[in-house]
C-alpha positions as CSV (number, residue, x, y, z in Angstrom):
1,M,-18.9,38.7,37.7
2,A,-19.7,39.6,34.1
3,K,-22.1,37.3,32.3
4,Q,-21.0,35.7,29.1
5,T,-23.1,36.2,26.0
6,S,-24.4,33.2,24.2
7,G,-21.8,33.7,21.4
8,Q,-19.0,33.7,23.9
9,A,-20.3,30.6,25.6
10,S,-20.6,28.6,22.4
11,Q,-17.1,29.8,21.3
12,S,-15.6,28.5,24.6
13,Q,-17.6,25.2,24.2
14,K,-16.2,24.8,20.7
15,T,-12.7,25.5,21.9
16,S,-12.9,22.9,24.7
17,E,-14.3,20.4,22.2
18,S,-11.5,21.0,19.8
19,Q,-9.0,20.6,22.6
20,K,-10.5,17.3,23.6
21,I,-10.3,16.1,20.0
22,A,-6.7,17.3,19.8
23,K,-5.8,15.3,23.0
24,K,-7.5,12.2,21.6
25,T,-5.6,12.5,18.3
26,A,-2.3,13.1,20.1
27,K,-2.9,9.9,22.2
28,K,-3.6,7.9,19.1
29,M,-0.5,9.2,17.4
30,E,1.6,8.3,20.4
31,H,0.2,4.8,20.3
32,V,0.9,4.5,16.6
33,L,4.5,5.7,16.9
34,E,5.2,3.7,20.0
35,Q,7.4,0.7,19.3
36,T,8.4,-2.1,21.6
37,P,11.9,-3.5,21.5
38,K,10.5,-6.7,20.1
39,S,8.8,-4.9,17.2
40,L,12.0,-2.8,16.5
41,L,14.1,-6.0,16.4
42,I,11.6,-7.7,14.1
43,G,11.5,-4.6,11.8
44,T,15.3,-4.4,11.7
45,G,15.6,-8.1,10.9
46,M,13.1,-7.8,8.1
47,T,14.9,-4.8,6.7
48,L,18.2,-6.6,6.7
49,L,16.6,-9.8,5.2
50,G,15.0,-7.7,2.5
51,G,18.4,-6.1,1.6
52,A,20.1,-9.5,1.5
53,M,17.3,-11.0,-0.7
54,W,17.5,-8.0,-3.1
55,G,21.2,-8.6,-3.5
56,M,20.8,-12.3,-4.0
57,N,17.9,-11.6,-6.5
58,S,20.1,-9.8,-8.9
59,T,22.9,-12.4,-8.8
60,V,20.4,-15.3,-9.3
61,A,18.7,-13.4,-12.2
62,K,22.1,-12.8,-13.9
63,L,22.9,-16.6,-13.5
64,L,19.5,-17.6,-14.9
65,M,19.8,-15.2,-17.9
66,R,23.4,-16.2,-18.6
67,D,23.4,-20.0,-18.1
68,Y,19.8,-20.8,-19.1
69,Q,19.2,-18.0,-21.6
70,L,16.1,-16.8,-19.9
71,D,14.5,-13.7,-21.4
72,P,14.4,-10.7,-18.9
73,V,10.7,-10.0,-19.8
74,W,9.7,-13.6,-19.1
75,L,11.6,-13.7,-15.9
76,S,10.0,-10.4,-14.8
77,C,6.5,-11.8,-15.5
78,V,7.2,-15.0,-13.6
79,R,8.5,-13.0,-10.6
80,A,5.6,-10.6,-10.7
81,L,3.1,-13.6,-10.9
82,F,4.7,-15.3,-7.8
83,A,5.0,-12.0,-5.9
84,S,1.3,-11.2,-6.5
85,L,0.3,-14.7,-5.4
86,I,2.3,-14.3,-2.2
87,F,0.8,-10.8,-1.7
88,L,-2.8,-12.0,-2.2
89,V,-2.4,-15.0,0.1
90,G,-0.8,-12.8,2.8
91,S,-3.5,-10.1,2.4
92,A,-6.3,-12.7,2.5
93,I,-4.9,-14.1,5.8
94,T,-4.0,-10.8,7.6
95,T,-6.5,-8.2,6.2
96,P,-9.3,-9.9,4.3
97,Q,-11.7,-6.9,4.7
98,K,-9.2,-4.6,3.0
99,L,-8.6,-7.1,0.2
100,A,-12.3,-7.5,-0.4
101,G,-12.7,-3.7,-0.4
102,A,-10.0,-3.3,-3.0
103,V,-11.6,-6.0,-5.2
104,K,-15.1,-4.3,-4.9
105,D,-13.7,-0.9,-5.7
106,V,-14.1,-1.1,-9.5
107,K,-13.3,2.6,-9.9
108,S,-9.7,1.9,-8.8
109,Y,-9.1,-0.8,-11.4
110,P,-7.5,1.7,-13.9
111,K,-5.2,2.9,-11.2
112,Y,-4.2,-0.7,-10.4
113,L,-3.6,-1.3,-14.1
114,V,-1.4,1.8,-14.6
115,T,0.6,1.0,-11.4
116,T,1.1,-2.6,-12.5
117,L,2.3,-1.6,-16.0
118,I,4.6,1.1,-14.6
119,C,6.0,-1.2,-11.9
120,V,6.5,-4.2,-14.1
121,L,7.5,-2.6,-17.4
122,L,9.5,0.4,-16.4
123,V,11.0,-0.9,-13.2
124,Q,11.4,-4.6,-13.2
125,V,11.9,-5.3,-16.9
126,S,14.4,-2.4,-17.2
127,Y,16.2,-3.6,-14.1
128,L,16.5,-7.2,-15.4
129,M,17.5,-6.0,-18.9
130,T,20.2,-3.9,-17.3
131,I,21.4,-7.0,-15.3
132,D,21.4,-9.0,-18.5
133,W,23.4,-6.4,-20.5
134,T,25.9,-5.5,-17.7
135,N,26.0,-7.0,-14.2
136,S,24.0,-6.9,-11.0
137,G,26.0,-4.2,-9.3
138,T,25.8,-1.8,-12.2
139,A,22.1,-2.5,-12.5
140,T,21.4,-1.8,-8.9
141,V,23.3,1.5,-9.0
142,L,21.5,2.6,-12.2
């Protein structure tokens, strides 16, 4: 048998190590993508509930703005405030370490601010103003 040089031996060792890493990564990905029937049913239910709530949201917003003369900007701010409170409470209960990490990451605060302004001003306020000017169906399509 021919003897392997040290370069060939280290190359085959690197290849076997990379194959082991690839197998571990593949197993992790299989586990991540694996869904049980219960989790699929819960996910489907949540998706349907979200769609139904989105539809009711626009109708209720139109009624509030028409009957109670609420300003779309005020309504958007109140909705964002309550949504953020729900999000923070949910995050504090389910993933407190990630929430604490986000609060401690001061470098990301400008990104948080820009995202907030874009989401609230450009998306929510324009959506509610469109509902106020037209109707909920037209606003959703636009």
